[in-house]
N, C-alpha and C positions, 0 to 999 in steps of 0.2 A: 504494499499500499504506500501511497506517495501523497505528500502534502504540497500543494502549490504555494500556499501562504499560511503562516502560523495563525493569522487572524480569521481565516476562512473556515467555515464549518463544513466544508466539503472535502472529502478524501477520495483519491482515485485508486481503484483496484487495477493493478497492472500485471500483465503477463502470467495469469493463472493458467497453468497447463498441467495435464496429466499424461503419462506415457500411454501408448496404444494398449499395452498389456493391462493397464489399470482401468481403462475405460469400461464402464458398465458395472463397476464394483461399488459405486456410491462414494468414492473418494472425492470427486469434484464437489458433491453436495456437502461433504464434511469440511472441505477447505473453504467453501463459500460461507458456511455457517460460522466458522471460526473467524474469517475475515470480517463478517458483519458484526459478530460479537465484539471484536476488537474495536471496530469503528464506533459502534454505539456506546461502548464503555468509555471511550475518550470524549464523548460529548459531540461527536460529529452528527450532523443532521442530514447529510446526503452522501451517497456513494455514487461515483460516476465511473464508467468504464468504456473502453473502445474495443470492438472486435470486428471481424470481417463478415460479410454476408455469407461467405463459404463455410463459416463455423456454425452450421445448423444446430448441432447438438448443444453447443455453448449457448446460443441464443435461446433455445428451448429451456435450458437450465435456468438462465437468468429470468426469462418471462415467468416460468413456473414459481420463481421466488419473488415475484412482485416488481421486477425491473421493467421499466418502460422505455421504448425507443424514443430518443430525443430527436435524432435526425439520421439520415442515411446520405452519405456523400461519396462521390467518386474520388479515387486517390490512386497513387502509384506506389507500388512496393519498390524500394530501391534495387538497383542492380547488385547482385551478390555473386562475386566471382565471375564465372562465365555465363551465369543466368541473367538474362536481360530483365529490367524492371517490367512488371506487368500491372495492368489496371486491376484495382480492387474496388469493392464497394464497402466503405467503412460504415459500421453501425455504432452509433453513440447511444449509450443507455444510462439510465440513472434509477436510483431508488432512494426515496426519502425515509428517514427514520420513522418507524411506526409510532403512532400516538395512541394511547389507550385511555379511554374515558370510562368513568364509573357511573 
C-alpha cells in the first residue's frame, strides 16, 4: 500500500499479485482482507487501485468486495526488453470505508 500525501485519507493498493499455482485457493481474498484491515485501522477513508481490463479475475474480486470502477482509460505498457509496448485499457477502482449506523 502506498500513500500519496500524509494528509490525504486515501491509500493506494499497488501490485497485488498471486502466483498461477495459488490462484483459486482464496489467497487473493485473504490478502485483500488484510490490506483493507490495515487501511481502515490507520484511519484511511478510501482505497484506490489500478488494474488492466485483461485482469478479469482481479476485477471480479474487487467488485465482489465493494470496489467501484472510477474510470477506464487507454494506456500503453512500456517496452520491456525486446517486447514492444502494447495498448492496455486501465481500470481505476476505489472503495470507501464502510460506515455502520445503529
